[in-house]
C-alpha positions in Angstrom: -8.7 -15.4 -21.2 -6.0 -13.1 -19.8 -4.9 -10.2 -21.9 -2.4 -7.3 -21.7 -4.9 -4.8 -23.1 -7.1 -2.6 -20.8 -10.4 -1.5 -22.3 -11.9 0.7 -19.7 -15.3 2.3 -19.9 -15.0 6.0 -19.4 -18.8 6.6 -18.9 -18.9 5.7 -15.2 -21.5 7.3 -13.0 -21.0 5.6 -9.6 -17.8 4.3 -8.2 -17.2 2.4 -5.0 -13.6 3.0 -3.9 -12.0 0.7 -1.4 -9.0 2.3 0.3 -6.7 -0.2 2.0 -4.9 0.3 5.3 -1.6 0.9 3.5 -3.1 3.9 1.7 -4.3 5.8 4.8 -1.7 4.9 7.5 1.8 6.3 8.1 5.1 4.7 9.2 3.8 4.5 12.8 0.7 2.7 11.6 -1.6 5.6 12.7 -3.7 7.6 10.2 -1.8 9.6 7.6 -4.0 12.7 7.4 -1.9 14.2 4.7 -2.6 11.1 2.5 -6.4 11.4 3.3 -6.2 15.1 2.3 -4.7 14.1 -1.0 -7.3 11.4 -1.6 -10.0 14.0 -0.8 -8.7 16.3 -3.6 -9.1 13.5 -6.1 -12.6 12.7 -4.8 -13.6 16.3 -5.3 -12.2 16.2 -8.9 -14.1 13.0 -9.6 -17.4 14.5 -8.4 -16.8 17.5 -10.7 -16.6 15.0 -13.5 -20.0 13.7 -12.6 -18.9 10.6 -10.8 -20.8 9.7 -7.6 -18.6 8.1 -4.9 -19.0 5.6 -2.1 -15.9 5.0 0.0 -15.1 1.8 1.9 -12.1 2.7 4.0 -9.8 0.8 6.2 -7.9 2.5 8.9 -10.1 2.4 12.0 -8.3 -0.6 13.5 -4.9 0.9 12.6 -5.8 4.3 14.1 -7.0 2.5 17.2 -3.8 0.5 17.5 -1.8 3.7 17.3 -3.8 5.4 20.0 -3.6 2.4 22.2 0.2 2.0 21.6 -0.1 -1.4 19.9 2.6 -2.3 17.4 1.1 -5.4 15.8 -2.5 -6.2 14.7 -4.1 -8.3 17.4 -5.7 -11.7 16.7 -8.3 -11.7 19.5 -11.6 -10.5 18.2 -12.3 -8.5 21.3 -9.1 -6.6 20.9 -9.9 -5.9 17.2 -13.3 -4.6 18.2 -11.8 -2.4 20.9 -9.2 -1.0 18.5 -11.9 -0.3 15.9 -14.1 1.5 18.4 -11.2 3.7 19.5 -10.0 4.5 15.9 -13.4 4.9 14.1 -13.9 8.4 15.3 -10.5 9.6 14.1 -11.0 8.0 10.7 -14.3 9.6 10.0 -13.2 12.9 11.4 -10.2 12.9 9.0 -12.4 12.4 6.0 -15.0 14.9 7.1 -12.5 17.7 7.7 -10.7 17.0 4.5 -13.7 16.9 2.3 -15.3 19.9 3.9 -12.6 22.0 2.2 -14.4 21.2 -1.0 -17.9 21.8 0.5 -18.6 18.0 0.3 -20.5 16.3 3.1 -19.7 12.8 4.3 -21.8 10.2 6.1 -20.6 7.4 8.3 -22.3 4.0 7.7 -21.3 0.8 9.6 -22.5 -2.5 8.2 -22.3 -6.2 9.1 -22.9 -9.2 6.9 -26.3 -9.6 8.5 -27.3 -6.2 7.2 -26.8 -7.6 3.7 -28.2 -11.0 4.4 -31.5 -9.7 5.9 -33.7 -8.5 3.0 -35.3 -5.7 5.0 -31.9 -4.4 6.2 -30.6 -4.8 2.7 -33.4 -2.6 1.3 -33.0 0.0 4.0 -29.2 0.2 3.4 -29.7 0.4 -0.3 -32.2 3.2 -0.2 -30.2 5.2 2.3 -27.0 4.9 0.2 -28.8 5.9 -2.9 -30.5 8.9 -1.2 -27.1 10.1 0.1 -25.6 9.7 -3.3 -28.5 11.7 -4.8 -27.9 14.4 -2.2 -24.2 14.7 -3.2 -22.9 13.2 0.0 -20.0 10.8 0.0 -20.8 7.8 2.3 -17.8 6.4 4.2 -18.5 2.8 5.0 -16.7 0.3 7.2 -17.6 -3.0 8.8 -19.2 -2.6 12.2 -16.2 -4.2 13.9 -17.4 -3.3 17.4 -20.4 -5.7 17.3 -19.5 -8.3 14.8 -18.5 -11.9 15.6 -16.4 -14.4 13.6 -19.6 -15.8 12.1 -20.9 -12.5 10.6 -17.6 -10.7 9.8 -17.1 -9.8 6.1 -13.5 -10.8 6.8 -12.0 -7.9 4.9 -13.0 -4.6 3.4 -12.5 -6.0 -0.2 -15.6 -8.2 0.1 -17.5 -5.4 2.0 -16.8 -3.1 -0.9 -18.0 -5.6 -3.4 -21.3 -6.0 -1.5 -21.7 -2.3 -1.4 -21.1 -2.2 -5.2 -24.0 -4.7 -5.4 -26.1 -2.4 -3.2 -25.7 0.7 -5.2 -25.2 -1.1 -8.6 -21.9 0.6 -9.1 -20.3 0.9 -12.5 -16.9 0.4 -11.1 -15.2 -0.9 -8.0 -11.8 0.5 -7.5 -9.6 -1.4 -5.0 -6.6 0.7 -4.0 -3.7 -1.4 -2.7 0.0 -1.4 -2.3 0.6 -3.6 -5.4 0.5 -2.5 -9.0 -2.2 -4.9 -9.7 -2.6 -8.7 -10.2 0.5 -10.4 -11.6 1.1 -13.8 -13.3 3.2 -14.7 -10.2 4.2 -13.1 -6.9 6.4 -10.1 -8.0 8.1 -10.1 -4.6 9.5 -13.5 -5.4 9.6 -13.7 -9.2 11.3 -10.8 -11.1 9.7 -12.1 -14.4 6.2 -11.8 -13.1 3.9 -10.0 -15.6 1.1 -7.6 -14.8 -2.3 -8.9 -15.9 -4.0 -5.8 -17.5 -7.4 -7.4 -18.0 -9.3 -10.6 -17.4 -12.7 -11.9 -16.7 -13.5 -11.9 -13.0 -14.7 -15.5 -13.4 -11.5 -16.8 -15.0 -10.5 -19.8 -12.9 -6.8 -19.4 -13.6 -6.8 -16.3 -11.4 -7.2 -18.5 -8.3 -3.9 -20.2 -9.0 -1.9 -17.0 -9.1 -3.4 -15.1 -6.2 -1.1 -14.6 -3.2 -1.6 -13.6 0.5 -1.5 -10.3 2.3 1.7 -8.3 2.1 1.5 -6.2 5.3 0.9 -6.6 9.0 -1.9 -4.0 9.0 -4.2 -5.2 6.3 -6.2 -8.4 6.4 -6.7 -9.1 2.7 -4.5 -10.3 -0.2 -5.0 -10.7 -3.9 -7.2 -13.7 -3.3 -9.8 -11.6 -1.5 -9.6 -9.0 -4.2 -10.4 -11.6 -6.9 -13.3 -12.8 -4.7 -14.5 -9.2 -4.4 -14.4 -8.7 -8.1 -16.5 -11.8 -8.6 -19.1 -10.6 -6.1 -19.2 -7.1 -7.7 -19.6 -8.7 -11.1 -23.0 -10.0 -10.0 -24.3 -6.5 -10.6 -22.3 -6.0 -13.8 -19.6 -4.0 -11.9 -16.1 -3.7 -13.4 -13.3 -4.0 -10.8 -10.0 -2.1 -11.1 -7.1 -3.2 -8.8 -4.5 -0.4 -8.7 -1.5 0.8 -6.7 -2.7 3.6 -4.5 0.7 5.2 -4.4 0.5 6.0 -8.1 0.2 9.8 -8.6 -3.4 10.9 -9.3 -4.4 7.3 -9.9 -8.1 7.9 -9.6 -8.0 10.8 -12.1 -6.0 8.7 -14.5 -8.6 6.0 -14.3 -11.3 8.5 -14.9 -9.8 9.6 -18.2 -9.4 6.0 -19.3 -5.7 5.4 -18.8 -4.6 1.8 -18.8 -3.4 1.2 -15.2 -3.4 -1.7 -12.8 -5.7 -4.8 -13.4 -9.2 -4.7 -14.7 -11.5 -7.6 -13.9 -14.7 -7.5 -16.0 -18.1 -9.1 -15.5 -19.4 -11.8 -17.8 -22.8 -10.2 -18.2 -24.1 -6.7 -18.9 -25.3 -4.9 -15.7 -29.0 -5.6 -16.2 -28.5 -9.3 -17.1 -26.2 -9.7 -14.1 -28.7 -7.9 -11.8 -31.4 -10.2 -13.1 -29.3 -13.3 -12.4 -28.6 -12.1 -8.9 -32.2 -11.4 -8.0 -33.3 -14.7 -9.5 -30.5 -16.8 -7.9 -30.2 -15.3 -4.4 -33.8 -15.0 -3.3 -37.0 -17.1 -3.3 -40.3 -15.7 -4.5 -42.4 -15.0 -1.4 -45.6 -13.8 -3.1 -47.3 -12.4 -6.2 -48.8 -9.1 -7.3 -51.4 -9.3 -10.0 -51.2 -6.3 -12.3 -53.7 -4.6 -14.6 -53.0 -4.2 -18.3 -51.6 -0.7 -17.9 -49.2 -1.7 -15.2 -47.9 -4.6 -17.3 -47.2 -2.3 -20.2 -45.5 0.3 -18.0 -43.1 -2.4 -16.6 -42.4 -4.3 -19.8 -42.3 -1.5 -22.3 -41.3 1.6 -20.3 -39.0 0.2 -17.6 -40.7 2.2 -14.9 -41.4 1.4 -11.2 -44.4 -0.5 -10.1 -46.9 1.8 -8.4 -49.8 0.5 -6.2 -52.4 1.9 -8.5 -51.6 -0.8 -11.1 -52.1 -3.7 -8.7 -55.4 -5.5 -8.6 -54.6 -8.4 -6.2 -52.0 -9.4 -3.6 -51.1 -13.0 -3.1 -48.9 -14.5 -0.3 -47.7 -13.5 3.1 -44.5 -11.6 2.2 -42.5 -9.0 4.2 -40.9 -5.8 3.1 -37.7 -6.5 1.1 -39.0 -10.0 0.0 -38.8 -11.0 -3.6 -42.2 -11.1 -5.3 -43.4 -11.9 -8.8 -45.5 -9.5 -10.8 -48.0 -11.4 -13.0 -50.7 -10.4 -15.5 -54.3 -11.3 -15.1 -53.7 -14.7 -16.6 -51.0 -15.5 -14.0 -48.0 -15.2 -16.4 -45.0 -13.6 -14.7 -43.8 -10.4 -16.3 -41.3 -9.2 -13.7 -40.0 -9.7 -10.2 -38.5 -7.5 -7.6 -37.9 -6.5 -4.0 -41.1 -5.1 -2.5 -41.2 -1.9 -0.4 -44.3 -2.9 1.6 -45.4 -6.1 3.2 -48.5 -8.1 2.1 -50.9 -6.4 4.6 -49.7 -3.0 3.6 -49.8 -3.8 -0.1 -53.4 -5.0 0.3 -54.4 -1.7 1.8 -52.8 0.5 -0.9 -53.4 -1.7 -4.0 -55.4 0.2 -6.7 -54.7 3.6 -5.1 -52.5 6.4 -6.2 -49.1 6.9 -4.6 -50.3 10.2 -3.1 -52.9 8.2 -1.1 -50.4 5.8 0.6 -50.0 8.0 3.7 -53.8 8.3 4.1 -54.2 4.5 3.9 -51.3 3.5 6.1 -50.5 6.6 8.2 -47.0 6.7 6.8 -45.1 6.2 3.6 -41.9 4.3 2.9 -41.9 5.3 -0.8 -44.2 6.0 -3.7 -43.5 2.7 -5.3 -44.5 -0.9 -4.4 -41.3 -1.9 -6.3 -38.7 0.6 -7.4 -37.4 0.1 -10.9 -33.8 -0.3 -9.5 -35.1 -3.4 -7.6 -37.1 -4.8 -10.4 -36.3 -6.9 -13.4 -38.5 -7.8 -16.3 -38.7 -11.5 -16.9 
C-alpha cells in the first residue's frame, strides 16, 4: 500500500550511500570537486552522529570522458572500460583529499558481480568492509568497470549499492538522484504527479510507475532504484530515494525529516537475513555441536567457535553454507563457514587461540561469525 506518510527510523548505525553521476559531475560532465567537498562535510557530520558509512559512487566514467574529451557516454564496452580506468583515479583522489580535511581515511574497493556470486569472494569482501567500518574508514566502492563484461556487469550502481547493503547488513540505503523521489507518474510529463512518500519495496504497483533514466551520464532510472530497494530489503535494509540537490539532505534524513521516498522491507532485519541465507545457498556440510555450543548459539546469539564442534561432515569450502546440528542431528543454526572441511577437522574441539598452531595461519577466531549465522 502506498502512503503519503514517512516513518523513518532514526536509530541507524550503518548507511550505504549511493551517489549518482548527476551529484558529482559539473556542466562539462567532469568531476565537480566542490560538490564532493560539500558531500564530505555531510559525511563527517554523519560520522559524528555515530553513523558508519559506505559510499557507492558514480563518476569514474564521467571523469574519464571529460579527460578524454568525449561529450556523450559511449556504448561500446571497451570504451566504457577505458573511460572508467582513466577516471577512477581522479574520483578516488577527490574523495580522499576532501575527507582528509576531517581526518577521515578512505579505501577504494572495486567489485564485480562475480565477487558477490562467489561465496569465498563474498565472505572476503564482507569481512574487509566490516573491518574498514570498524576502523572508522569510509570505503568508496565502484564496479570494476575495467575488467567486467556484459555477462557480469551489475548494470548500474543502484544494484551494486543494494548488494553492498546486503554485504554489510546496512540499516539504510540512501540513493541520491536528480529526482525528488518516486512519483505516481513521470513528473516531467505529468504536472499532477504525486510524490510517493512511503511504500513497501515489494509493492508490485511500483513497477507500473517507474520510468527510465533522465540524463545522458547516468545508466539507471527509477526502475533500477526499485530493483535495488528490493535487493536491499533481503537484509532488512530500508531504502531512501532522495534529491541530492536538496540542501543538507543527508543530515535532514539523519534527524528523521520526511523527505523523498522511503521503500521499506517486508521483514525485520534478522528474519530477512535468515530468508536470504536459506534461499540463496545450498547446505554443503554439517557441524555437530556439543551441548554447550548449542546453548551459546540458540540462547546467547554468539559466534560458533571451533571448541564447541565435535564432528565435521561433508566436503565444504570456505564461505559455503553449513548446518549446525546437535548430537541427535537436529539443525539448530546455519551459516557461512570461515574454514573449509579439512581445516575445520583440524581445529574442531580446540580453543580459538590454538587455530594458528594447528593450521599455521588464522582467518578468524570463529568457525562461523554470528553476523553470518542464523538460528533455525
